[in-house]
C-alpha positions in Angstrom: 0.1 0.0 0.4 2.6 2.2 1.2 4.6 1.8 -2.6 1.9 1.9 -4.6 1.1 5.9 -2.6 4.6 6.6 -3.2 4.5 5.7 -7.1 1.0 7.8 -7.8 2.5 10.4 -5.7 5.9 10.5 -8.1 3.5 10.9 -10.6 1.6 13.9 -9.5 4.8 15.7 -9.2 4.5 19.4 -10.6 6.0 20.1 -14.4 8.8 22.7 -15.0 6.6 26.0 -15.8 7.2 27.2 -19.0 8.0 30.8 -19.0 10.1 31.6 -21.8 13.7 31.9 -19.8 16.0 29.3 -21.0 19.6 29.5 -20.0 22.9 29.1 -22.6 25.3 27.4 -21.2 29.4 26.4 -22.6 30.6 23.8 -20.5 30.3 25.3 -16.8 30.1 28.9 -17.9 26.6 30.6 -18.4 26.3 32.4 -21.2 23.4 33.7 -21.5 21.0 33.7 -18.0 17.2 33.6 -18.4 17.3 34.7 -22.1 14.5 34.6 -24.2 13.9 31.7 -26.6 14.9 34.1 -29.7 18.0 34.9 -27.6 19.4 31.9 -27.2 18.3 30.4 -30.1 20.8 33.1 -31.6 23.7 32.4 -29.0 23.2 28.8 -29.5 23.6 29.6 -33.5 26.7 31.6 -33.3 28.3 28.7 -31.1 27.5 25.8 -32.6 26.5 27.1 -36.6 23.1 27.1 -38.2 20.5 28.7 -38.3 18.7 30.3 -35.0 15.7 28.6 -35.7 16.8 25.6 -36.0 17.4 25.8 -32.1 14.4 26.9 -31.4 12.6 24.1 -30.6 15.5 22.7 -28.7 14.9 25.8 -26.7 11.2 25.3 -25.7 11.4 21.6 -25.0 14.6 22.8 -22.1 12.1 25.5 -21.1 8.7 23.4 -21.2 10.5 20.4 -19.5 13.0 21.6 -17.4 15.9 19.7 -18.9 19.3 20.2 -20.3 19.6 20.0 -24.0 22.8 19.3 -25.4 23.2 21.4 -28.8 26.8 20.6 -29.2 30.7 19.6 -28.3 33.3 22.7 -29.1 36.7 22.1 -28.9 38.3 20.6 -25.7 34.7 18.5 -25.2 32.7 21.3 -24.2 29.4 20.8 -24.4 26.6 23.7 -25.5 23.6 23.2 -23.8 19.9 24.6 -23.1 19.0 24.8 -19.4 
């Protein structure tokens, strides 16, 4: 019974609140703190290449789910990611 209650409670955990703000990080350095989707997408295109529009969906995913979304790896094995 207790295990079922724990399982049920975990399923009701609140989802991350999407506020349209995302961090852009290079390795351990925050490049842009709580930038808009547009700002972080443009920053990602400068760091990883490609167009800003190609990063918009991933920025929205990081915002909506509150998870880390890795975009690319730079020289020195430094990852660029949204969080």
